[in-house]
N, C-alpha and C positions, 0 to 999 in steps of 0.2 A: 504494501499498499504506500501510496506518496506520504500520506499522513494528515493529521488534522491539528489544529489550534482553536482556542478558546476565541471566544468573539471580542472583538476590540483590536489593540497592537497585535501586529504578527507576533509580538514576543510574550505577548500575556497569555502563558501556555495554562493549559488545563491543569496540569498537576501543581503549577504555583499557585493558582487562583484559589482552587475548590478544594483541598484537601481540607478536611476529610469527608466532603460530600459523599453519600451513598453513590449516587448517579454516577459521579464522575471517578468513585474508586473503581466502580464495574468499568468503565470504560478506558482507565488508566492502567491500574493494577494488573488485569486479565492478560492486558496485550502491551507490553512497554512502548511500542513505536508508535501506538494510536495517541500518546500525546508527549510522554516523558522522553521517549526514544527520539522527539525528533526535535529536541533541545540542541542548539549548535555547539553550545560548550557548557562546561560545568557551572560557569558565572551565571547560567540562568537556571540553575537549579535551585530549588528552596535552600535556605541556610541550613535545615537542619536534614536534609537529605544524606543518606548513608549509602555508600557502596559496598557490595559485599566483598569480603577479603580475597575471594578467589577469583568472583566475574561479578557484573552487574546483573545481578540476576532478575528474572522475570518478576520474581515476587519482593524481591526487596523493596522498603518503602521506607518515607520519611517514619519519624515520630511525631506526630501532630499533637496539640492539645487543644481540646482534649481529645483522647483516644476514640477513635471508631468502637463499636459496639462489636461484640464478639461475631455478629451474624453479618457484620460489615467488613470484617477485618482480612487481611490479605489471604491467609490460609483458609478462611471458609471460601472465599472467591475461587482461589486454586481448586478447591474440591469441588465447587459448583462447577467449574469450569471442565476438571477431569470426568465427572459424572456426564456431561453432555459428549465430551469427545469419547467417552465409552459406548453411550448410549448410541450415537453415529455409526461408530464400528459395530456394533451388533447388528444394528438395524441394515448395514452394508452387506452382512454375512448372510442375509436371509434372500431366498430365491426371488428375482425380480421378474415382472412380466415387462416383454419385449414388444407390447402392442405397437408402441410408437413407430417401431421398426419394420412393419408390417410391409411398407412400400419402399424400403431401402434396397435398392437394385444389388447391394453387396450381400444380401440376405441370400439372393437366387445364386450368387458366386460361393456360397460357403463360409462366408466371412460373417463372423457374429461380433460384432462391438458395440455395445450400448452404450451410447454417446450420454444416457441419463445416468451415468454412474462414473465415480472416480477411479480413474485406472493407474496402476503402478508405471514406472519408467519403462519396463520391459515391455508392458502391454501397447503402451503408446508407440514405442520403437517398432514394434512388430505390425501394430497397425498401419504406420507409414508404408512399410515395407510389402503389405497385403495391397495397399492402394496402387503401387509402383506396378505390383505384377498383374493387376487387374484392369489397370488404365494406362498402359506403357505408352499412348499415343498422346495422354496430355500430362503426366506428370514425370517427374525424376526425383528421386531421394538421395541425398549426399551428406557426409559428414562434414560440419566446417570447424571443428576443433574438438578437443578433449579437455574433459574438467579434470581439476585437481585430484579425484580418485579415479581418474581414467575412463570416465564414460564419454561415449560419444554424444557431439550435440548435434543432431540431427534436423536437416531442414528439406522439404519438400517444395519442388517447385513444380507451379501448377501454370500449364500454358501450353497452345498449339504453335508447334514451329512454323514461322512466317519469314517471307524474305525481306521485312522491312522491318527496322528497329521499333521496338515495343516497348512503352514505358512500362516501370516495375513497380509493385508494390510490396514492401516490407510488412511483416507481421510477426509479432512475438509474444510470447505468454510466458508467466511462470517465473519470472524474474527473482521475485519473492517468494522463497518456499512454502510460505503457510497461505499463500493465496490460491487453493486448489481450484476455485472455479474459473480461473483466468485459463489455464492450460485446457481446459473442460470446453471453454467456450471458443478457444482458437480451433481444437479439432473438429466441432459443430462446424465453424466455417471452412474448414479443409473440406469435410464431407459435403458439404451443399455445393462449392465450386467443382468438387470431382464429377460425384454421382449425379448431380441433376443437370450437366450439362447437354445432354441429350433432348432433355424435356421443358428446359425453363429458357426461353431466347433471349433473356437476359443475362443470366449467367454463361450462357453461350457466348454472347458478344464481351463478357467481362473476360472470357479465358482466350478468346479469338484474339482480342484487341491489347490486352497485357500479360505481362509475366507477374505470378504471384509467387514469392519469396516467402514461406512461412516455417518459423520455429516455434513448435506448440510449446516445448519446455525448455527454455534457457538455462533453467539452473537445476539441472536433474540431481546434483548431490544435495543439494539442500532441500528438494521435493521429497526424496527418499528417504532423508533423515527424519521429517516429520511424519511419515507414514509409517516409523518403525516404533513408535510408543505412544501409550495414551497418556504418557507425563505432558501437563501442559507446556512445560519449558521447552519439549522436545516438540510437540504438535505444532508450537506458536513460533517456531525458529523462522526468521525471516531471510538471513544471510547466506552466502554460500559456505562451502566447508573448506575454506582455504585452511591451511597449517597454523598452529596454535602458535601465539606469539606472547611471550613472556615479560615482564618488567620485575625489577626490584623496586618495591616502594619504602619507603621510610617516613612516616608524616610527621614525626617531631625529634630532638636531639634524643630523648628519652624513649622512644617508641621502638617497638621490636622491628626489626628488618624482616620483611616478607616477601612473597613473590606472587605477582597476579598472572594468571594465564588464561588468554581468551581466544577464541576461532571466528574466523569467518568477514568478509567484507559485505557491505552492501554493494548490490552490483548497481543500483541505480543512483549511485554517488561516486561512480568510479569511472564515468565516461568523460573526456576530455572537454568539458564547456564549464567556464569559470570554476574549476576544479578547486574543492577546500575553501570555497568563499564563505558560504552561507547554507544555513540547513545539512551541514554534515559535519564528520567529528573525526579528529585525529585518533581518538581513544580507541584501540582494539577492541575494549571491551564495551562499545556503545552499540547500541543496535544500527546507528547509521554510519557506521564507521566506513571511510572513502577510502580505505586499502593505502598503502604505502606510497602509492603514485598512480596517476591517471593511467588506465588500462593494466593495472598491475594483475589482473585475474584472466585467467585462460577465457572464460565465457565472453567478456566483454571484450577482449582482443578478438576473438572469431567475428563477431559482430562487425568490429571495427574493419578487419581484413576483409570481409565478403564485400561491405556497402562501399568501402575504399574503390575497389575495383570496380564498382557498377555505380558510380556517383554520377555519372553522365545519364544515367537510363533509371535510375530508381527516383521516383517524383513523389511518392507516397511514404510514409512511416507512421504505422500504428502500434503502440505497445499497450497490453493489457494487463492489468491490475485489477486488485479489490481490497478495500470498498469504499463505497461513499457515494454514488452513482452521480460522477462528474465527468464531465467531456473537456480536456483540458488541451490547449495548444500553446506554442512559443511564446515567452519566455518565463522561464519560474523561477529562475535566480534571484529576481528582485522585482518587488512591487512595481507597477504602472510602468513597466518595460516591454515594449510589443516589435513585433516586425514593421518592415516597412508595408507590406501586403496584410496588415492584421483584420482588414477589414472582410476582406476575403476568406482566410482562416476562419473568423468568428461566424459570417455569414454560412459558410458550409457546414461548420459544427453545429449551429442553430438550426438548420435545414436536418441535419444527421438526427440531432437530440428530438427533433419534432417526429422524425420517422420513426424512430425507439419508441417515443411515447404513445404513439398510433398503437403499437403492437398489444401493448397490455395496462396501459397508463401509468406506465413508470415515469416519473419525473427527474431528468439529468440536468444539473447545475452545468454552466458554460463559461469558460474563462480559462485565465491561465493558471499555473499552479500558484505560484504566487499571490495574485491576486483572490483566488477562491479559498486558499488553505493556508500557505506561509510560503518564503521564498526557500529554495533548496537547489543546491548548485551540482553540477555533475551528472543529471538526469539524461536519461537516452534520447528523449523526442527534443531537448534542446539542444543536443549534440547533433543530432541528425540533421536539424535546422541550421545551427549556428555555424557549424563545421564541414557537413556534407552539402550542405545547400540544398536539401531536400524540401521542396515547395509545400506540401501538406504533411505537416508533421503532428501526430495526436498521442495523446495517452487516456485510455479510458479506465476509469475507476468504475468498475461493475457493483453490481448489486451485492449486498442489502443498502439501503441509505445508511446515514452516518451514524445516525444517534443510538446506536446498539452496541451492546457489550461481545456480542459471541457472532460478529459478522465474518468471520475469518472461518466459522464453523458452520458455513451455509449447507442446508440439508440439500441431498440429492435432488429432491423433488423440485429445486430451483435451478437445476444445472439447464434444463432446455428452456425454459422461459428467458432466462439469463441471457444465454446462447443467441435465440432466434430474434429477440428484441434489440440486440448489439449487431447482428447480421445487417439489420435492416438499416440501421445506422453506417456499417461498411459500405453497403449499397450504394448510400447516397455520395458518400466519399469517393467510390471507385467511379461513380458517374462524373463527377465532378473531374476527377484525373483524367478521365476519357477524353471529357469535355475541351481541357485546356491542352492535352499532349497527344491525343491519337490524332492522325492526319485527317483531315478530312474527306478527301478522295482515297480511300483505301483500294489497294489493288484488288482484283477480282476474287483471289483466293479466300479472302476474308468476308466477302460477301454472305450472308445467311443462305444456307442451302436448304432445298426441298428435302434432301436426303438426311432425314433425320427420324430417330426414336422418338416417339412422345408417349411411351408409357416405360416404366423401368422394368418390366418382364418381358421386352421385346425377345431378347437373347433367348431365354429361357422358350419363350413360345416356337420362337423359330427352330429351335433344337428338337421340339417335339412334334414338329411337322404341321404346325398349325398356320402358315404360310398360305400354303394349298387350300385350306379347307375353309379360312375365315376370309371373306372379301375384305372386312374392315381392315385386315392387317398392311394392305395395299397404302392405306393412308396412316394409321399408326405406328407402323412398324417398317418403313420403307428402306431404312438403313440395314437393319438385322435378316429381312428378308429379301435382300438384293433386289428392290424394285428400282433402282435408282443409278 
């Protein structure tokens, strides 16, 4: 998640203003980065805040006066969070209905991947490989880098080969480990672009006119770590899994020397845009630790290498986070700091938010990260615009809305609605990208052809001989039946 601040001054942090309010205790202690972890430096901490001797524990807290009641204490909130994590894990183990996948053409090809579930890294990786096997004419899968724990960072390219230069759209998800609905949403977008090509004219145009470069899970090490335990400190981990950094600390002349060791870098503070200036930390124990230098991490370096080689063709950059229901455009490192074409960026974002709202009535706030939340430097969407010159650069903060304490623990029943409405917004941005960057007079090869399948089961019907017996097959399954 990008983060959240209290109303008022950008530096009037929730954890500073409202200890020990119950509502804000729920919103701050449960997930450190929802407020306290977004503090730029220790100077912004309350005077009575104490850091854990071994690490900045998710559950370490100040000692406010008066103290909160036992039911409001950090330990009780931790227990409540763990109960919810355990409940969701047990629910996920139960058999699920695949009814919504009835019309998924992948089902007829023996690929069973329920997009309404949270999946492991291995399952996600296999799904991308299955898509390439099933649709080699429109997909390619490649590895763009390796993580600290040697996991491949997989990218799928979606697009039909053309003889002219096509504009590119980059999409990534899962940069923050605990934001599970982010990779799930990106997987849904991948599924729609690949499997609906033969039945949806708009998607066919998107794939014909543009190349889509999509990384559904940019931080697989952190993601798998959050899946490994019901311990809230594990499930709500934000950073990657970079090696431990240890420091020798001594608070005073007569205090005992102690060692503090912490792990992980906040990848969305590690990009080379106003690096380390605002809203990040040089403390390895901070949830928003920016790393020792820009692009110090293999995950961000992989993104940099890939986009830098294609900076002339990639025109849109979309990165998905959760939560708060916000659609952000650059720049986020300082309030009231905008691109020269901010009117175009904002109008496109407003149209996207309106399309999203039309799906389920979900309301998104639109603005820069600094104006809607708080200043933060080293972010991916700012880097894409500021360094790479990507015209349309946006960050999505997905469901739920911001004023909840358990937003990172989004129920699986919310995955498909979250993804569907987000894809409606993506369509608006893709249409704008096409309008600006796709040549008006395309070669004949990109004109819509009548030789398409208009039903997802055409291949199955053709295989079983229905082309010769059903007259309607001539119009609904022209490609599979060979009528063109």
